N, C-alpha and C positions, 0 to 999 in steps of 0.2 A: 463459419459465421459465429461470432461470439455474441453473447447477450449484450444489452445496452451498456452495462457497467464494465464490460471487457473482462469479466471473470470467467475463466475456463471452467472452474468448478461449479459455476451456476448452471451449466448445461445438464440436461437430463442424461441418464446413463445410455439411453438408446442413441442419442446424438454423439456422445463420446465414442461409443462402439462403432458407429458408422464412419466417423472421422478416422478412427484407428484402422478399420478395414480398408478404407480408400488409400491411406498412407502405406499400409502393408502391401496391398496389391501393386501399387506403384513401385515399391521397393523390389518386389519379386520380378516384375517385368524389366526393371532396370538391371537386376542381377542377371537375368537370362540374356539380355542384350550384351552385357559385358562379357559373359561367358562365350557367346557367339563371336564377338569381336576378338576375344583372346584366342580362340581356335583359328580364326582367320589370320591373325597376326602370326601365329605359330606356323601355319602352312606357308605363308608368304616368306617368312624367314628361311624355312627349309628350302623352298624353291630358289631363293636368292643364293643360298649356299651351294645348291646344285649348279646354278648358272655360273657362279664364280670359281668354283673349285672342281677342276677336271677329275681329280682322284675320287672325290665324293660322287661325282656323276657316273663314273665308270662302275663304282660299287653299286650305285642305284640301278644300273641296268639289270643286275641279277634279281633284284626284288621288285622291279617295276612291271608295269603292264604296257603293252604296245598296241597301238591302233595302226592298221596297215592301210596303205594307199598304193594305187597303181596309176601312174601318170596323173597324180594329184587328185584322183577320184577315190573316195573311201571304199574299202572292201566291206560289203555288208552281208549279213546273213538274213534269211527270211524265216520267220516263225509264224505260221498261219498267214495272216494278211499284213503282218508288220515286219518292217526291216529294222535291224539294229546292228551297231558296230561292235563286234566282239573284242574283248580285251584278251590279248594273247600274252602269255608269260614268256620270259626270256628263254627257258629251256625249249619250248616249242619253236621259237624263232631260230635258235641255233640248230635244232634238228632239221628244220626245213631248209636252212641255208646250206647245210652239209648235203642234203638230198639233191639240191639243184646246183651243186658244185660252186657255191659262192663262199667267199671268205667270211668267217664270223666277225671280222672287223667291220663288216658292213653295218652291224648294229650301231656302230659309232656315228653313222650318218644320220641317225634318228635325231629328232628335235624334241626337247622338253616342252610339253604343252600344258601341264598342270599336275595337280596331285589331289588325292582323295582326302577325306576328313581324317583318315588314319595315317596320312603322310605317305601313301603309296604313290610313287611318281608315275605319271602317264607320259609316254613317248609316242611320237608319230614317226613312222618309217615308210618312206616311199620306195617301192620295189619296181621302179620304172624300167630297170634293165631287163627284167624277166618277162617272159611271155605271160599274158593275162590268164591263159588257160592253165599254165603251170601253177600260178599263184592260186587260182580258184580251186584247183584240185588239191593243193597242199593244205588248205585250211577249210575244207568243206565238212 
């Protein structure tokens, strides 16, 4: 709000400081919003690259995390009274598939479901062919 004459310099110092702080705070929140959107755009571009490029997706299997399902039901772990879906790395999946006499190519049946803020891809793998007891024992 400017004085009647419209002179900015006619404002008291406290009013100028208050206007400056309001503008500065608005800039900071806008900056954080842009940074968040920038990270979101980066993740979406990475996921698009994985969806479109088979070679990039195969390389991402080694660095990604897997969520396991059996007959489309998630395999959960219990900690105290809470259930959570563990993220399992590719090395553990390969080791488990060898133990149950499945081909490692089975990992390619997984589906890309998202990625973390650090662009770690998340895959979902349904182990419907295996006995649920075998799956439960393999990752307990």
